[in-house]
DOPA-99546 format. One record per atom (N, C-alpha, C): residue number from 1; z, x, y; chain. Coordinates in Angstrom, 3 decimals, decimal comma, padded with zeros to 6 digits. Last residue first. Layout:
BEGIN
ATOM / NUM / Z / X / Y / A .
...
END
This chain:
BEGIN
ATOM / 162 / 074,392 / -003,794 / -080,090 / A .
ATOM / 162 / 073,763 / -004,965 / -079,491 / A .
ATOM / 162 / 072,580 / -005,388 / -080,353 / A .
ATOM / 161 / 076,799 / -002,887 / -082,527 / A .
ATOM / 161 / 075,553 / -002,584 / -081,826 / A .
ATOM / 161 / 074,960 / -003,872 / -081,283 / A .
ATOM / 160 / 080,216 / -003,973 / -081,968 / A .
ATOM / 160 / 079,130 / -003,375 / -082,763 / A .
ATOM / 160 / 077,953 / -003,008 / -081,892 / A .
ATOM / 159 / 081,772 / -005,108 / -080,031 / A .
ATOM / 159 / 082,357 / -004,042 / -080,866 / A .
ATOM / 159 / 081,282 / -003,299 / -081,644 / A .
ATOM / 158 / 081,665 / -006,443 / -076,870 / A .
ATOM / 158 / 080,846 / -006,083 / -078,017 / A .
ATOM / 158 / 081,504 / -004,928 / -078,757 / A .
ATOM / 157 / 083,521 / -008,997 / -075,467 / A .
ATOM / 157 / 083,442 / -007,564 / -075,679 / A .
ATOM / 157 / 082,647 / -007,327 / -076,963 / A .
ATOM / 156 / 082,492 / -011,745 / -073,400 / A .
ATOM / 156 / 082,787 / -011,154 / -074,703 / A .
ATOM / 156 / 082,731 / -009,633 / -074,621 / A .
ATOM / 155 / 082,911 / -014,682 / -071,515 / A .
ATOM / 155 / 082,817 / -013,227 / -071,529 / A .
ATOM / 155 / 083,262 / -012,695 / -072,882 / A .
ATOM / 154 / 081,100 / -017,570 / -070,461 / A .
ATOM / 154 / 082,096 / -016,948 / -071,333 / A .
ATOM / 154 / 081,838 / -015,447 / -071,347 / A .
ATOM / 153 / 080,688 / -019,394 / -067,376 / A .
ATOM / 153 / 080,210 / -018,548 / -068,463 / A .
ATOM / 153 / 081,396 / -018,028 / -069,254 / A .
ATOM / 152 / 081,969 / -021,274 / -065,836 / A .
ATOM / 152 / 080,516 / -021,143 / -065,709 / A .
ATOM / 152 / 079,920 / -020,344 / -066,855 / A .
ATOM / 151 / 084,488 / -023,207 / -067,581 / A .
ATOM / 151 / 084,017 / -021,978 / -066,930 / A .
ATOM / 151 / 082,491 / -021,979 / -066,827 / A .
ATOM / 150 / 085,387 / -025,267 / -069,121 / A .
ATOM / 150 / 085,320 / -025,480 / -067,672 / A .
ATOM / 150 / 084,818 / -024,259 / -066,901 / A .
ATOM / 149 / 085,386 / -024,315 / -071,772 / A .
ATOM / 149 / 084,555 / -025,471 / -071,409 / A .
ATOM / 149 / 084,431 / -025,688 / -069,901 / A .
ATOM / 148 / 085,461 / -020,676 / -071,526 / A .
ATOM / 148 / 085,875 / -021,977 / -072,026 / A .
ATOM / 148 / 085,040 / -023,095 / -071,438 / A .
ATOM / 147 / 086,674 / -017,497 / -070,718 / A .
ATOM / 147 / 085,735 / -018,572 / -070,425 / A .
ATOM / 147 / 086,291 / -019,890 / -070,897 / A .
ATOM / 146 / 087,205 / -014,678 / -072,874 / A .
ATOM / 146 / 087,401 / -015,397 / -071,601 / A .
ATOM / 146 / 086,313 / -016,443 / -071,413 / A .
ATOM / 145 / 086,605 / -013,545 / -075,359 / A .
ATOM / 145 / 088,003 / -013,662 / -074,962 / A .
ATOM / 145 / 088,231 / -014,480 / -073,694 / A .
ATOM / 144 / 084,839 / -013,064 / -078,059 / A .
ATOM / 144 / 084,722 / -013,860 / -076,841 / A .
ATOM / 144 / 086,149 / -014,186 / -076,398 / A .
ATOM / 143 / 084,099 / -010,130 / -079,644 / A .
ATOM / 143 / 085,196 / -011,063 / -079,361 / A .
ATOM / 143 / 084,933 / -011,744 / -078,024 / A .
ATOM / 142 / 081,838 / -008,934 / -082,247 / A .
ATOM / 142 / 082,289 / -009,123 / -080,873 / A .
ATOM / 142 / 083,465 / -010,096 / -080,820 / A .
ATOM / 141 / 081,552 / -008,151 / -084,963 / A .
ATOM / 141 / 080,537 / -007,796 / -083,978 / A .
ATOM / 141 / 081,076 / -007,872 / -082,553 / A .
ATOM / 140 / 082,967 / -007,182 / -087,845 / A .
ATOM / 140 / 083,344 / -007,765 / -086,551 / A .
ATOM / 140 / 082,378 / -007,265 / -085,481 / A .
ATOM / 139 / 082,457 / -005,802 / -090,114 / A .
ATOM / 139 / 081,818 / -007,118 / -089,985 / A .
ATOM / 139 / 082,103 / -007,774 / -088,636 / A .
ATOM / 138 / 084,041 / -003,597 / -089,960 / A .
ATOM / 138 / 082,590 / -003,368 / -089,912 / A .
ATOM / 138 / 081,812 / -004,686 / -089,786 / A .
ATOM / 137 / 086,552 / -004,700 / -090,323 / A .
ATOM / 137 / 086,179 / -004,231 / -088,985 / A .
ATOM / 137 / 084,677 / -004,018 / -088,877 / A .
ATOM / 136 / 086,256 / -007,658 / -092,426 / A .
ATOM / 136 / 086,477 / -006,221 / -092,202 / A .
ATOM / 136 / 086,072 / -005,849 / -090,774 / A .
ATOM / 135 / 088,057 / -010,599 / -092,898 / A .
ATOM / 135 / 086,862 / -009,994 / -092,319 / A .
ATOM / 135 / 087,172 / -008,529 / -092,064 / A .
ATOM / 134 / 089,488 / -012,952 / -094,300 / A .
ATOM / 134 / 089,501 / -011,525 / -094,591 / A .
ATOM / 134 / 088,166 / -010,908 / -094,178 / A .
ATOM / 133 / 091,282 / -015,448 / -093,049 / A .
ATOM / 133 / 089,909 / -014,940 / -093,019 / A .
ATOM / 133 / 089,936 / -013,425 / -093,163 / A .
ATOM / 132 / 093,662 / -016,813 / -092,628 / A .
ATOM / 132 / 093,163 / -016,648 / -093,987 / A .
ATOM / 132 / 091,738 / -016,157 / -094,077 / A .
ATOM / 131 / 094,865 / -016,899 / -090,181 / A .
ATOM / 131 / 093,776 / -017,848 / -090,425 / A .
ATOM / 131 / 093,146 / -017,703 / -091,811 / A .
ATOM / 130 / 096,847 / -014,974 / -089,943 / A .
ATOM / 130 / 097,087 / -016,303 / -089,380 / A .
ATOM / 130 / 096,032 / -017,344 / -089,711 / A .
ATOM / 129 / 096,003 / -012,606 / -091,257 / A .
ATOM / 129 / 097,388 / -013,074 / -091,360 / A .
ATOM / 129 / 097,607 / -014,509 / -090,918 / A .
ATOM / 128 / 093,222 / -012,341 / -090,636 / A .
ATOM / 128 / 093,715 / -012,322 / -092,009 / A .
ATOM / 128 / 095,090 / -012,983 / -092,126 / A .
ATOM / 127 / 093,134 / -012,504 / -087,829 / A .
ATOM / 127 / 092,286 / -013,365 / -088,664 / A .
ATOM / 127 / 092,827 / -013,469 / -090,088 / A .
ATOM / 126 / 094,910 / -010,436 / -087,121 / A .
ATOM / 126 / 095,198 / -011,820 / -086,754 / A .
ATOM / 126 / 094,400 / -012,798 / -087,625 / A .
ATOM / 125 / 093,529 / -008,186 / -088,081 / A .
ATOM / 125 / 094,853 / -008,514 / -088,619 / A .
ATOM / 125 / 095,214 / -009,962 / -088,327 / A .
ATOM / 124 / 091,228 / -008,337 / -086,468 / A .
ATOM / 124 / 091,101 / -008,390 / -087,928 / A .
ATOM / 124 / 092,436 / -008,788 / -088,556 / A .
ATOM / 123 / 092,394 / -007,978 / -083,935 / A .
ATOM / 123 / 091,724 / -009,228 / -084,266 / A .
ATOM / 123 / 091,560 / -009,402 / -085,771 / A .
ATOM / 122 / 093,405 / -005,364 / -084,071 / A .
ATOM / 122 / 094,294 / -006,501 / -083,778 / A .
ATOM / 122 / 093,665 / -007,812 / -084,238 / A .
ATOM / 121 / 091,034 / -003,889 / -084,559 / A .
ATOM / 121 / 092,133 / -003,877 / -085,535 / A .
ATOM / 121 / 093,090 / -005,052 / -085,323 / A .
ATOM / 120 / 089,496 / -004,359 / -082,188 / A .
ATOM / 120 / 089,039 / -004,815 / -083,500 / A .
ATOM / 120 / 090,174 / -004,880 / -084,528 / A .
ATOM / 119 / 091,657 / -005,630 / -079,608 / A .
ATOM / 119 / 090,998 / -004,503 / -080,268 / A .
ATOM / 119 / 090,477 / -005,037 / -081,602 / A .
ATOM / 118 / 091,180 / -008,249 / -077,212 / A .
ATOM / 118 / 091,634 / -007,780 / -078,513 / A .
ATOM / 118 / 090,942 / -006,472 / -078,889 / A .
ATOM / 117 / 092,033 / -009,152 / -074,304 / A .
ATOM / 117 / 090,951 / -008,317 / -074,832 / A .
ATOM / 117 / 091,462 / -007,625 / -076,089 / A .
ATOM / 116 / 092,839 / -012,412 / -073,599 / A .
ATOM / 116 / 093,364 / -011,165 / -074,155 / A .
ATOM / 116 / 092,198 / -010,388 / -074,737 / A .
ATOM / 115 / 092,005 / -014,927 / -072,917 / A .
ATOM / 115 / 092,058 / -013,908 / -071,871 / A .
ATOM / 115 / 092,726 / -012,610 / -072,312 / A .
ATOM / 114 / 091,451 / -016,566 / -074,984 / A .
ATOM / 114 / 092,853 / -016,489 / -074,580 / A .
ATOM / 114 / 093,089 / -015,451 / -073,481 / A .
ATOM / 113 / 089,191 / -016,952 / -076,621 / A .
ATOM / 113 / 089,293 / -017,600 / -075,311 / A .
ATOM / 113 / 090,739 / -017,656 / -074,802 / A .
ATOM / 112 / 088,261 / -016,299 / -079,123 / A .
ATOM / 112 / 089,704 / -016,494 / -078,958 / A .
ATOM / 112 / 089,983 / -017,239 / -077,657 / A .
ATOM / 111 / 085,608 / -016,165 / -081,329 / A .
ATOM / 111 / 086,094 / -016,730 / -080,071 / A .
ATOM / 111 / 087,611 / -016,873 / -080,120 / A .
ATOM / 110 / 083,866 / -013,549 / -082,814 / A .
ATOM / 110 / 085,029 / -014,420 / -082,891 / A .
ATOM / 110 / 085,483 / -014,854 / -081,495 / A .
ATOM / 109 / 081,211 / -012,928 / -084,517 / A .
ATOM / 109 / 081,528 / -012,963 / -083,095 / A .
ATOM / 109 / 082,641 / -014,009 / -082,999 / A .
ATOM / 108 / 080,468 / -011,078 / -087,407 / A .
ATOM / 108 / 081,206 / -012,167 / -086,774 / A .
ATOM / 108 / 081,469 / -011,905 / -085,292 / A .
ATOM / 107 / 077,727 / -010,650 / -089,689 / A .
ATOM / 107 / 078,655 / -010,138 / -088,687 / A .
ATOM / 107 / 079,319 / -011,325 / -088,016 / A .
ATOM / 106 / 076,697 / -010,350 / -093,123 / A .
ATOM / 106 / 076,804 / -011,072 / -091,856 / A .
ATOM / 106 / 077,833 / -010,381 / -090,991 / A .
ATOM / 105 / 075,158 / -010,450 / -096,286 / A .
ATOM / 105 / 075,612 / -009,637 / -095,156 / A .
ATOM / 105 / 075,621 / -010,472 / -093,875 / A .
ATOM / 104 / 076,522 / -012,635 / -098,811 / A .
ATOM / 104 / 075,436 / -012,267 / -097,901 / A .
ATOM / 104 / 075,968 / -011,379 / -096,773 / A .
ATOM / 103 / 078,731 / -013,437 / -100,248 / A .
ATOM / 103 / 077,733 / -012,615 / -100,923 / A .
ATOM / 103 / 076,574 / -012,172 / -100,051 / A .
ATOM / 102 / 079,215 / -016,451 / -098,484 / A .
ATOM / 102 / 079,720 / -015,500 / -099,474 / A .
ATOM / 102 / 078,581 / -014,754 / -100,156 / A .
ATOM / 101 / 078,900 / -018,289 / -096,535 / A .
ATOM / 101 / 077,954 / -017,175 / -096,566 / A .
ATOM / 101 / 078,377 / -016,091 / -097,561 / A .
ATOM / 100 / 080,930 / -020,140 / -096,762 / A .
ATOM / 100 / 079,553 / -020,633 / -096,782 / A .
ATOM / 100 / 078,515 / -019,519 / -096,871 / A .
ATOM / 99 / 083,232 / -018,495 / -096,520 / A .
ATOM / 99 / 082,949 / -019,218 / -097,763 / A .
ATOM / 99 / 081,478 / -019,609 / -097,855 / A .
ATOM / 98 / 083,010 / -017,645 / -093,832 / A .
ATOM / 98 / 083,032 / -016,670 / -094,928 / A .
ATOM / 98 / 082,657 / -017,337 / -096,250 / A .
ATOM / 97 / 083,212 / -020,094 / -092,546 / A .
ATOM / 97 / 081,969 / -019,321 / -092,425 / A .
ATOM / 97 / 081,881 / -018,268 / -093,527 / A .
ATOM / 96 / 085,856 / -020,707 / -093,226 / A .
ATOM / 96 / 084,756 / -021,576 / -093,671 / A .
ATOM / 96 / 083,421 / -020,836 / -093,619 / A .
ATOM / 95 / 087,256 / -018,667 / -091,890 / A .
ATOM / 95 / 087,327 / -018,741 / -093,355 / A .
ATOM / 95 / 086,218 / -019,635 / -093,920 / A .
ATOM / 94 / 086,714 / -019,267 / -089,180 / A .
ATOM / 94 / 086,170 / -018,042 / -089,780 / A .
ATOM / 94 / 086,193 / -018,099 / -091,305 / A .
ATOM / 93 / 087,878 / -021,335 / -087,854 / A .
ATOM / 93 / 086,711 / -021,649 / -088,694 / A .
ATOM / 93 / 086,142 / -020,436 / -089,415 / A .
ATOM / 92 / 089,890 / -020,261 / -086,306 / A .
ATOM / 92 / 090,262 / -021,268 / -087,299 / A .
ATOM / 92 / 089,109 / -021,661 / -088,224 / A .
ATOM / 91 / 088,542 / -018,619 / -084,511 / A .
ATOM / 91 / 089,345 / -018,008 / -085,571 / A .
ATOM / 91 / 089,639 / -019,012 / -086,680 / A .
ATOM / 90 / 085,215 / -019,909 / -084,014 / A .
ATOM / 90 / 086,623 / -019,812 / -083,652 / A .
ATOM / 90 / 087,366 / -019,158 / -084,813 / A .
ATOM / 89 / 082,112 / -018,047 / -084,193 / A .
ATOM / 89 / 083,042 / -019,102 / -084,601 / A .
ATOM / 89 / 084,425 / -018,859 / -084,017 / A .
ATOM / 88 / 078,905 / -016,890 / -084,781 / A .
ATOM / 88 / 079,888 / -017,167 / -083,735 / A .
ATOM / 88 / 080,797 / -018,274 / -084,249 / A .
ATOM / 87 / 077,500 / -014,549 / -086,806 / A .
ATOM / 87 / 078,074 / -015,895 / -086,809 / A .
ATOM / 87 / 079,128 / -015,978 / -085,715 / A .
ATOM / 86 / 074,509 / -012,877 / -087,145 / A .
ATOM / 86 / 075,775 / -012,889 / -086,427 / A .
ATOM / 86 / 076,273 / -014,327 / -086,373 / A .
ATOM / 85 / 072,562 / -011,021 / -089,192 / A .
ATOM / 85 / 073,032 / -012,400 / -089,014 / A .
ATOM / 85 / 074,412 / -012,332 / -088,361 / A .
ATOM / 84 / 069,891 / -008,735 / -088,643 / A .
ATOM / 84 / 071,325 / -009,018 / -088,726 / A .
ATOM / 84 / 071,610 / -010,490 / -088,463 / A .
ATOM / 83 / 066,917 / -008,631 / -090,685 / A .
ATOM / 83 / 067,609 / -008,787 / -089,398 / A .
ATOM / 83 / 069,080 / -009,077 / -089,622 / A .
ATOM / 82 / 065,123 / -008,746 / -092,817 / A .
ATOM / 82 / 065,668 / -007,463 / -092,393 / A .
ATOM / 82 / 066,365 / -007,482 / -091,051 / A .
ATOM / 81 / 064,377 / -011,109 / -093,849 / A .
ATOM / 81 / 063,466 / -010,532 / -092,853 / A .
ATOM / 81 / 064,011 / -009,222 / -092,264 / A .
ATOM / 80 / 066,532 / -011,653 / -095,545 / A .
ATOM / 80 / 065,184 / -011,520 / -096,111 / A .
ATOM / 80 / 064,204 / -010,865 / -095,131 / A .
ATOM / 79 / 068,656 / -011,986 / -093,733 / A .
ATOM / 79 / 068,647 / -010,852 / -094,659 / A .
ATOM / 79 / 067,231 / -010,593 / -095,162 / A .
ATOM / 78 / 067,827 / -014,374 / -092,575 / A .
ATOM / 78 / 068,005 / -013,188 / -091,719 / A .
ATOM / 78 / 067,986 / -011,929 / -092,595 / A .
ATOM / 77 / 067,970 / -016,014 / -094,839 / A .
ATOM / 77 / 066,659 / -015,711 / -094,257 / A .
ATOM / 77 / 066,743 / -014,509 / -093,325 / A .
ATOM / 76 / 070,748 / -016,118 / -095,218 / A .
ATOM / 76 / 069,885 / -015,559 / -096,269 / A .
ATOM / 76 / 068,509 / -015,184 / -095,702 / A .
ATOM / 75 / 071,534 / -017,417 / -092,844 / A .
ATOM / 75 / 072,019 / -016,076 / -093,143 / A .
ATOM / 75 / 071,128 / -015,388 / -094,189 / A .
ATOM / 74 / 070,240 / -019,901 / -093,171 / A .
ATOM / 74 / 069,955 / -019,067 / -092,005 / A .
ATOM / 74 / 070,336 / -017,611 / -092,290 / A .
ATOM / 73 / 071,467 / -020,822 / -095,514 / A .
ATOM / 73 / 070,017 / -020,637 / -095,474 / A .
ATOM / 73 / 069,613 / -019,717 / -094,325 / A .
ATOM / 72 / 074,164 / -020,972 / -094,621 / A .
ATOM / 72 / 073,794 / -020,076 / -095,718 / A .
ATOM / 72 / 072,290 / -019,793 / -095,715 / A .
ATOM / 71 / 073,940 / -022,926 / -092,651 / A .
ATOM / 71 / 074,440 / -021,597 / -092,320 / A .
ATOM / 71 / 074,023 / -020,592 / -093,386 / A .
ATOM / 70 / 072,890 / -025,108 / -094,157 / A .
ATOM / 70 / 072,141 / -024,562 / -093,020 / A .
ATOM / 70 / 072,610 / -023,157 / -092,640 / A .
ATOM / 69 / 074,282 / -026,394 / -096,112 / A .
ATOM / 69 / 073,595 / -025,165 / -096,479 / A .
ATOM / 69 / 072,847 / -024,520 / -095,336 / A .
ATOM / 68 / 075,823 / -028,451 / -095,348 / A .
ATOM / 68 / 074,526 / -028,794 / -095,929 / A .
ATOM / 68 / 073,740 / -027,565 / -096,362 / A .
ATOM / 67 / 078,336 / -028,598 / -094,150 / A .
ATOM / 67 / 078,186 / -027,865 / -095,402 / A .
ATOM / 67 / 076,871 / -028,208 / -096,116 / A .
ATOM / 66 / 077,987 / -028,062 / -090,577 / A .
ATOM / 66 / 078,261 / -028,886 / -091,765 / A .
ATOM / 66 / 077,952 / -028,094 / -093,035 / A .
ATOM / 65 / 077,105 / -026,222 / -088,665 / A .
ATOM / 65 / 078,510 / -026,226 / -089,096 / A .
ATOM / 65 / 078,744 / -027,008 / -090,384 / A .
ATOM / 64 / 074,573 / -026,647 / -087,815 / A .
ATOM / 64 / 074,788 / -025,473 / -088,658 / A .
ATOM / 64 / 076,208 / -025,439 / -089,226 / A .
ATOM / 63 / 074,851 / -028,886 / -086,045 / A .
ATOM / 63 / 074,300 / -029,060 / -087,394 / A .
ATOM / 63 / 074,542 / -027,874 / -088,331 / A .
ATOM / 62 / 077,998 / -029,075 / -084,409 / A .
ATOM / 62 / 076,682 / -028,445 / -084,473 / A .
ATOM / 62 / 076,148 / -028,596 / -085,895 / A .
ATOM / 61 / 080,505 / -030,184 / -084,892 / A .
ATOM / 61 / 079,479 / -031,040 / -084,279 / A .
ATOM / 61 / 078,103 / -030,373 / -084,172 / A .
ATOM / 60 / 082,203 / -027,098 / -084,858 / A .
ATOM / 60 / 082,232 / -028,513 / -085,204 / A .
ATOM / 60 / 081,238 / -029,277 / -084,321 / A .
ATOM / 59 / 080,193 / -024,161 / -084,943 / A .
ATOM / 59 / 081,241 / -024,979 / -084,329 / A .
ATOM / 59 / 081,072 / -026,435 / -084,757 / A .
ATOM / 58 / 078,555 / -021,577 / -085,094 / A .
ATOM / 58 / 079,256 / -022,296 / -086,157 / A .
ATOM / 58 / 080,469 / -023,019 / -085,573 / A .
ATOM / 57 / 075,767 / -020,617 / -084,019 / A .
ATOM / 57 / 076,944 / -021,185 / -083,346 / A .
ATOM / 57 / 077,653 / -022,125 / -084,315 / A .
ATOM / 56 / 074,314 / -017,661 / -085,050 / A .
ATOM / 56 / 074,521 / -019,070 / -085,408 / A .
ATOM / 56 / 075,831 / -019,526 / -084,775 / A .
ATOM / 55 / 072,001 / -015,368 / -083,815 / A .
ATOM / 55 / 073,387 / -015,823 / -083,771 / A .
ATOM / 55 / 073,415 / -017,299 / -084,150 / A .
ATOM / 54 / 069,345 / -014,852 / -083,712 / A .
ATOM / 54 / 070,170 / -013,928 / -084,471 / A .
ATOM / 54 / 071,638 / -014,272 / -084,489 / A .
ATOM / 53 / 066,439 / -016,718 / -083,833 / A .
ATOM / 53 / 067,832 / -016,712 / -083,380 / A .
ATOM / 53 / 068,687 / -015,837 / -084,288 / A .
ATOM / 52 / 063,936 / -016,382 / -085,074 / A .
ATOM / 52 / 064,060 / -016,332 / -083,614 / A .
ATOM / 52 / 065,492 / -016,153 / -083,125 / A .
ATOM / 51 / 064,080 / -016,606 / -087,791 / A .
ATOM / 51 / 063,119 / -015,647 / -087,236 / A .
ATOM / 51 / 063,325 / -015,432 / -085,744 / A .
ATOM / 50 / 065,858 / -018,703 / -088,248 / A .
ATOM / 50 / 066,298 / -017,320 / -088,481 / A .
ATOM / 50 / 065,346 / -016,289 / -087,890 / A .
ATOM / 49 / 064,954 / -021,261 / -088,162 / A .
ATOM / 49 / 065,414 / -020,674 / -086,903 / A .
ATOM / 49 / 065,744 / -019,195 / -087,035 / A .
ATOM / 48 / 064,295 / -021,807 / -090,850 / A .
ATOM / 48 / 063,244 / -021,825 / -089,824 / A .
ATOM / 48 / 063,694 / -021,167 / -088,521 / A .
ATOM / 47 / 066,670 / -021,852 / -092,368 / A .
ATOM / 47 / 065,764 / -020,712 / -092,475 / A .
ATOM / 47 / 064,747 / -020,658 / -091,344 / A .
ATOM / 46 / 069,559 / -022,998 / -090,523 / A .
ATOM / 46 / 068,435 / -023,157 / -091,436 / A .
ATOM / 46 / 067,492 / -021,976 / -091,359 / A .
ATOM / 45 / 070,638 / -023,837 / -087,158 / A .
ATOM / 45 / 070,685 / -023,058 / -088,391 / A .
ATOM / 45 / 069,466 / -023,321 / -089,245 / A .
ATOM / 44 / 071,263 / -025,219 / -084,770 / A .
ATOM / 44 / 070,653 / -025,918 / -085,896 / A .
ATOM / 44 / 070,822 / -025,165 / -087,208 / A .
ATOM / 43 / 072,031 / -023,608 / -082,832 / A .
ATOM / 43 / 073,049 / -024,588 / -083,248 / A .
ATOM / 43 / 072,563 / -025,323 / -084,491 / A .
ATOM / 42 / 071,402 / -020,172 / -082,301 / A .
ATOM / 42 / 070,970 / -021,451 / -082,874 / A .
ATOM / 42 / 072,176 / -022,334 / -083,143 / A .
ATOM / 41 / 070,834 / -017,841 / -079,725 / A .
ATOM / 41 / 071,821 / -018,605 / -080,495 / A .
ATOM / 41 / 071,172 / -019,873 / -081,024 / A .
ATOM / 40 / 069,581 / -014,600 / -079,078 / A .
ATOM / 40 / 069,356 / -016,044 / -079,133 / A .
ATOM / 40 / 070,314 / -016,689 / -080,121 / A .
ATOM / 39 / 070,109 / -012,086 / -076,660 / A .
ATOM / 39 / 070,250 / -012,521 / -078,042 / A .
ATOM / 39 / 070,148 / -014,040 / -078,004 / A .
ATOM / 38 / 068,810 / -009,646 / -074,412 / A .
ATOM / 38 / 069,057 / -011,042 / -074,778 / A .
ATOM / 38 / 069,238 / -011,162 / -076,276 / A .
ATOM / 37 / 068,633 / -007,559 / -071,842 / A .
ATOM / 37 / 069,200 / -007,591 / -073,189 / A .
ATOM / 37 / 069,596 / -009,021 / -073,522 / A .
ATOM / 36 / 067,490 / -008,090 / -069,338 / A .
ATOM / 36 / 066,946 / -007,016 / -070,172 / A .
ATOM / 36 / 067,437 / -007,028 / -071,617 / A .
ATOM / 35 / 066,575 / -011,355 / -068,363 / A .
ATOM / 35 / 067,662 / -010,430 / -068,658 / A .
ATOM / 35 / 067,132 / -009,348 / -069,583 / A .
ATOM / 34 / 065,133 / -013,830 / -067,473 / A .
ATOM / 34 / 064,947 / -012,470 / -066,933 / A .
ATOM / 34 / 066,125 / -011,513 / -067,145 / A .
ATOM / 33 / 063,674 / -015,866 / -070,011 / A .
ATOM / 33 / 064,851 / -015,593 / -069,179 / A .
ATOM / 33 / 064,835 / -014,117 / -068,752 / A .
ATOM / 32 / 061,546 / -016,884 / -071,494 / A .
ATOM / 32 / 061,291 / -015,812 / -070,521 / A .
ATOM / 32 / 062,461 / -015,552 / -069,580 / A .
ATOM / 31 / 062,191 / -019,041 / -073,041 / A .
ATOM / 31 / 062,082 / -017,746 / -073,718 / A .
ATOM / 31 / 061,892 / -016,580 / -072,735 / A .
ATOM / 30 / 064,638 / -021,215 / -071,601 / A .
ATOM / 30 / 063,252 / -020,749 / -071,695 / A .
ATOM / 30 / 063,216 / -019,339 / -072,289 / A .
ATOM / 29 / 067,286 / -022,451 / -073,745 / A .
ATOM / 29 / 066,806 / -021,738 / -072,558 / A .
ATOM / 29 / 065,334 / -021,381 / -072,716 / A .
ATOM / 28 / 068,966 / -025,354 / -074,808 / A .
ATOM / 28 / 067,939 / -024,341 / -075,079 / A .
ATOM / 28 / 067,400 / -023,766 / -073,772 / A .
ATOM / 27 / 070,971 / -027,243 / -074,874 / A .
ATOM / 27 / 071,046 / -026,180 / -073,864 / A .
ATOM / 27 / 070,029 / -025,062 / -074,094 / A .
ATOM / 26 / 070,467 / -028,964 / -077,035 / A .
ATOM / 26 / 070,497 / -029,501 / -075,672 / A .
ATOM / 26 / 070,426 / -028,415 / -074,601 / A .
ATOM / 25 / 068,576 / -026,892 / -079,373 / A .
ATOM / 25 / 069,603 / -027,842 / -078,965 / A .
ATOM / 25 / 069,493 / -028,222 / -077,493 / A .
ATOM / 24 / 067,922 / -023,311 / -079,397 / A .
ATOM / 24 / 067,630 / -024,706 / -079,691 / A .
ATOM / 24 / 068,771 / -025,600 / -079,206 / A .
ATOM / 23 / 068,750 / -020,914 / -078,280 / A .
ATOM / 23 / 067,366 / -021,034 / -078,724 / A .
ATOM / 23 / 066,969 / -022,498 / -078,917 / A .
ATOM / 22 / 070,862 / -019,983 / -075,675 / A .
ATOM / 22 / 070,585 / -020,948 / -076,737 / A .
ATOM / 22 / 069,097 / -021,040 / -077,008 / A .
ATOM / 21 / 071,743 / -016,523 / -075,238 / A .
ATOM / 21 / 071,147 / -017,766 / -074,768 / A .
ATOM / 21 / 070,862 / -018,688 / -075,946 / A .
ATOM / 20 / 073,724 / -013,950 / -074,172 / A .
ATOM / 20 / 073,361 / -014,736 / -075,356 / A .
ATOM / 20 / 072,943 / -016,113 / -074,863 / A .
ATOM / 19 / 073,111 / -010,919 / -072,351 / A .
ATOM / 19 / 073,427 / -012,338 / -072,431 / A .
ATOM / 19 / 073,008 / -012,927 / -073,779 / A .
ATOM / 18 / 073,464 / -008,187 / -070,350 / A .
ATOM / 18 / 073,528 / -008,593 / -071,759 / A .
ATOM / 18 / 073,981 / -010,050 / -071,838 / A .
ATOM / 17 / 073,579 / -008,038 / -067,578 / A .
ATOM / 17 / 072,398 / -007,503 / -068,264 / A .
ATOM / 17 / 072,312 / -007,982 / -069,707 / A .
ATOM / 16 / 074,680 / -009,290 / -064,482 / A .
ATOM / 16 / 074,752 / -009,390 / -065,946 / A .
ATOM / 16 / 073,455 / -008,869 / -066,559 / A .
ATOM / 15 / 074,618 / -009,365 / -061,717 / A .
ATOM / 15 / 074,395 / -008,089 / -062,387 / A .
ATOM / 15 / 074,493 / -008,121 / -063,902 / A .
ATOM / 14 / 076,885 / -011,991 / -061,343 / A .
ATOM / 14 / 075,910 / -011,117 / -060,680 / A .
ATOM / 14 / 075,812 / -009,794 / -061,440 / A .
ATOM / 13 / 077,441 / -013,937 / -064,330 / A .
ATOM / 13 / 077,908 / -013,149 / -063,180 / A .
ATOM / 13 / 076,795 / -012,273 / -062,619 / A .
ATOM / 12 / 075,458 / -016,913 / -064,893 / A .
ATOM / 12 / 076,035 / -015,648 / -065,328 / A .
ATOM / 12 / 076,528 / -014,873 / -064,114 / A .
ATOM / 11 / 074,459 / -019,959 / -066,164 / A .
ATOM / 11 / 075,041 / -019,298 / -064,993 / A .
ATOM / 11 / 075,756 / -018,061 / -065,509 / A .
ATOM / 10 / 073,531 / -021,524 / -068,236 / A .
ATOM / 10 / 072,773 / -020,329 / -067,877 / A .
ATOM / 10 / 073,190 / -019,762 / -066,524 / A .
ATOM / 9 / 075,067 / -023,505 / -069,270 / A .
ATOM / 9 / 074,398 / -023,801 / -068,002 / A .
ATOM / 9 / 073,500 / -022,665 / -067,526 / A .
ATOM / 8 / 076,146 / -022,270 / -071,475 / A .
ATOM / 8 / 075,254 / -023,408 / -071,698 / A .
ATOM / 8 / 074,452 / -023,713 / -070,435 / A .
ATOM / 7 / 076,409 / -018,835 / -071,804 / A .
ATOM / 7 / 076,634 / -019,976 / -070,929 / A .
ATOM / 7 / 075,638 / -021,077 / -071,249 / A .
ATOM / 6 / 077,719 / -015,555 / -072,329 / A .
ATOM / 6 / 076,942 / -016,704 / -072,792 / A .
ATOM / 6 / 077,322 / -017,883 / -071,919 / A .
ATOM / 5 / 077,683 / -011,987 / -071,977 / A .
ATOM / 5 / 078,008 / -013,327 / -071,503 / A .
ATOM / 5 / 077,150 / -014,364 / -072,217 / A .
ATOM / 4 / 079,319 / -008,826 / -072,580 / A .
ATOM / 4 / 078,167 / -009,707 / -072,517 / A .
ATOM / 4 / 078,630 / -011,123 / -072,296 / A .
ATOM / 3 / 080,173 / -005,459 / -072,142 / A .
ATOM / 3 / 080,558 / -006,855 / -071,947 / A .
ATOM / 3 / 079,268 / -007,666 / -071,944 / A .
ATOM / 2 / 080,488 / -002,594 / -074,136 / A .
ATOM / 2 / 079,582 / -003,500 / -073,429 / A .
ATOM / 2 / 080,220 / -004,884 / -073,345 / A .
ATOM / 1 / 082,583 / 000,138 / -073,632 / A .
ATOM / 1 / 082,363 / -001,101 / -074,363 / A .
ATOM / 1 / 081,475 / -002,007 / -073,511 / A .
END
């Protein structure tokens, strides 16, 4: 299983190869970050960012989180250009992301930040039973299980293809 990292400060563990970097917003990273495997995160959403950012950071206070259609527009544009749409969210927001992107293909990167390395089956059951989010295993891209606001970086297990 591939471990990957994200960090607003762009601090990563020694030898990190797979990272998720911010494309826009306060923590936007330079496009030439020296990592062999990079994914870009948007906090803005909308169709314009879909060409560059394959992950939407669906968290409270990010523009893509509100119900203005930014998440749906971003997801629809990712589909239109033949790219995968990955939605990063907490378990408690997964049902909102599902509602806002209903009918569109998307993958989920679920944050638990509980230092438990969930299996896909465990996480899917938890999402459905405790948060009302009916996400299939094929839609589960990754689990961010370690890190948090006081950590230099967050750690995730990749369940799908990078």
